[in-house]
Structure formats: C-alpha cells, structure tokens
N, C-alpha and C positions, 0 to 999 in steps of 0.2 A: 504493501499499500504505498503510495508514495505522499509525501507530505504537503501541503497547502504551498506553493512561494510564498505569500503573504509569512507565516508561519518562521518558514526558514528564513525572509528578508529579516525579519522583527529578531529573529536570535541572532542572526552574526552582526547586525548595524546595529540594535537598540538594546544589546542586552551587554554585561559586562563578562560575563561567562564566554557569549558568543565571541566576543572579539578579542577572547585569549585564545577561545579552541582555533578562529581564522590564524590568528597570528602564527601559535605552534603548526599548522598543518603544514600553513605558507612557506613558512624557514624550513622545511623537511624538503616539499618543494621545490624551495628555489636551491636547496641545496645538489638534488638532482641533477635540475635542468637550470643551470645559472643562465642560461642567453638561446636564445630562440632568434637571434637576428636573421630576416631577410626569410623567415619560416611560414607555414601555414600553421597555426592554430586554433584547434577546437576544445569544447566542452561541453561534457554533457551532463544531465541531475541537475543540482543548483551547484556548481562550479565557477560562478561569477567570483567570489572571493579569495580565488585562489589564480584567475588571471590577469589580475589589472596588473599586474609587474610586466606582460607582455604587449601590455595596447600598444606601447612607442617601440617594442623592439620587432614585434610580429608582420610580415610584410598581409597578413589578414588574418582577422581573429572572428572565431563565429563560437556564440553559446547558445548552446543548443536545451530545450528545459521542455522535457516529456510532458504531452496531452493531460494526463489525469494529473502533473502536479501545477500548470499554469505555468502562463510567460510574463516577465516585467519585463519595461524597458532597462536598457544598461549600454554603459555605462552612465551615470549621470550628466547630464549637461553636455554630455557627445554623442556624434551618431550614435544611431543604435545598435548592436552588434548581436542580439539576442533572435533568436527563433523559436516557436511554436513546432514540435514536431511530434511524428508520433513512434513509440521505441522501437517498431523494426522497419521503419521507412524515414530514414536520417536524410534529407535535400541535400544531400553531398555528392560531387560526383566519385566515381571508382577511383581511389589512390591518391586523391586529394590532399591530405591532411598527413602533416611531417609529425605532430608532436597533440595526444589526446591526452584530457583531463579527465577523471569521471570522480564526481562529489557525489554522494546521495543516488546515482543514478543503478546500481547493480544490485543493494542489497534491501530494495523498495521496488525492484520492480516484478511484476505480475508474472513476465516471459524474457528471463533471463539471459537466454540463448539467444532469441530475438536480438537484445541488446549487443551481448556479444560480435555474434554474425556483422551488425552492421557494423559496428567498432573495427571490427577486421576489412569490411571493405573498404571503409572510408581514407583509412592508413594505406600510404602509400610505402614501395617493397623497402625494409630498412627504417619503416617506422615506428615513435614509439607511443606509447597511451600509459599510463600513471592511472591504478584503479586504487583508490582509497576508500576504503571499509569498514565497519565498528568491527573492532578487537573481538572473540567471543570471549577469550580469558579478562580481557578489561574492566572497568568499573565503568564506562560510559556507557555500553552498550545494557547495565543492569537499572538504568535510569532513565524514565519517561519523559524526565525533563528538558532532553536536549536531542537534536535531529536523529543522533546513534543508540538512542533506544528504542527505534524502530526499523523495524524489516529484518533480515537475516542475517545475525553475524557470522565472521567466520573464521577460522583456525589460520595460517599462513598456509597451512597442508592443503588444506580446502579450497583456498583460491586457487593457488598455483596447480591445483591437478583441473578447477574448471576451466579456467586460462588454457591450460595445454590442451583440454581436448576440442579448445577453439581455434585450433593452432598457431595460438600463442607460445612465447619464449620469454619465460621468465627469466628478467635480469639480477635486478637488486631490489630488497625488502628491506624497510625502514619501518619504524613507529613513532608514533607522536602521542599527545595527551597521555601524560606522565602523571597532571596535576588529576585531584580528586574533583569530581563534576557537579561544586557545589557554589553556592554563589555569595558566602561569605566571606568580608572582604579581608581577612587572614588566608585566605586560598587564593585568592584573587591574587594578591600580593606576592605571594612566594607563589606565583605559576612556573617563572622562568626559572627557578630554583628545581624545582621538579621536572621538569623538562629534563633541564642538564645533568642531572643526577639520574635520571633513571635511562636516559640514552644511552651512558655511560656503565648501569651495573643491573638493569632486568629489560630489554628494551621486549623481549616478548612475552614477557608473564605478566605486566601492567600496565603498556600501552593501551591508550585508549580506541586507536587504531590503527588498522595496519595499509601503509602505503606500497604496493607491489609497482616497479617500473616491467613492464611485458615490450616485447618486442614483436613486428611481424616479418619474418625469413619469407620471401620466395625462394623456393628450388625451382633447379630447369627439371622440366619433365624429360621421366627415362624412358627410351628407346623398347616400345614394345617388338617380339619376334626375337630369332639368334639370326647372328651373325657369322656365317661362313665363309674361310677364305680356305682358296684350294690352291697351295703354292705350287704342284706338277700337276693340271689339269691333263686329261686323259689323250690321246693323241687321235683317237676315233671323232673323237668329238671338233677336232679340227679339218679331218679328209689326209691321206696319204697323199702325197704329192706325186711322188716315184717308187716305183718299186723298192723294198728292202733289198738289200745286198745275203746272197746263201748263207748259210753258218760259216765259219770257217772249217777247212779241212771237206767239204762237200761240194759235189758237181753239181749241175742243174740236172745228171739223169740218173744220182743219189749214188755215186757211186765217188768214193774218198777221193779220187784223183793220182795215185800214185802207180809208180810205171806197172806194178806186179798186178794190177787192177785187183785188188783187196775189195 
C-alpha cells in the first residue's frame, strides 16, 4: 500500500524527524554517487528528498511518482520535473536512464516484479540503481509514525535475491537511520552521533534502512548450434581432376613389372 504523497511531503519537509531521516539517507546516497555530471537521473516512488543534489549536475532529471501515491510539483520555484505514472508502465524510453533512485517505491508496491522490470528496462547498459527499503531488523520498520513503518521490510539477502531474479547485479550495500525513530529533542540532537557510530560498529543489525546499489549488465547473446570445422575435407567432395598413379611396384596389368614376370 502506497502512502499518500502529502503525508510523505509533510514528514520529510515539515517534521524534525523527517529532516533527520532525509539528511541521513541523502548523505549515504551522496557517498555512493557523488557526481552525475551530464547524466540522466530518474527517481521512482517518493525520491525527491534525495534528488536535489543532482538538479544542477544532471543533464536530465525526472521524478516518477506512482498513481496510488499521487504526485506533487517539484522542485518548488523551478521547472517541474515530477511525473505521475503507472507502476508497470513508466513514460521513459528503454535504456535512457544512467542512474535511478528508488525510495518508497518497492516495499509499498503491490506489484514489485513489475516495478523492477520497468527499472531494468529504462536503465541503459551499465546503468546503476539505488534501492532504498526498510530494514527488517531495524527500529524504523517497527513504528507506524514514519513512512518506513509501512509496506514490506527486507533483509539484505532478501533484497539482493529479488534483484538478481530480475537480472540486476548487486554491487554495494550500505545502511542508514541508526538513530531511534523518536521525536524527542535529545534523540534529534544526537542523530549525527548515532549515524556515525552505527555505520562504524553495527550497520546491518540496527540500521533503519538498507541501500543497495545494483547495475544492469547486458551480455552478448550466445550463438546456437554447433560450429564444425574440417581441417582436411574429403577429396571426393572436390572431384578428382586426373587419374591417380598406380601403386608403387605394380603395372597396369597387375604384374609386379620385374624381369622374371613374377
């Protein structure tokens, strides 16, 4: 079940906890992808909190928002780049995207296979995607007060296995949101401390979200059938241009040709 776009917008842009979550996840995205100069960058779900650093870098930036979630204009005060789309039919040409960011798009979808198939389609050969999902072992997936408490949380193995089934190659994995999902001032002020400590000591145990980078590898098709090579083809296939000489020691009448006539 997708969350409403207004609820997502209010969490990330109007609550202190949402701004903490936005900064923590975006820092990890920037760590993986510090540059997108001259590339086509797309996002699916509610990825706009993570796409702003690429507004000035990317050659083209597109924010896809699924129909059940709804769409909002973004960015504020600039030309709109957000588009409403169906989960299984993105309005993008095949192979046009260099980088894809997916946030709140996979775990809340009722058709995750269609979402992953479209993600693979729109990526160009060698293109890369970031899949950001709630961690099954994290605290954020256990509370309904944040968007990460909805949908299906994943373990790292579950997410990588699902990506491999759709022909993605997992490359790197990180975690984020180590601070507890609490609104009290103490936890908000110490969020940076928890993020730094969590990444260093126990990333897969307590991280609230998993971030997996996967690539699209397109391999050359293999040829069917057998390839046979004959190093010495049969002479009968080429024809015989002249009679073969008689075997050594025999004449044409069958005698050995010696004086004694044996």
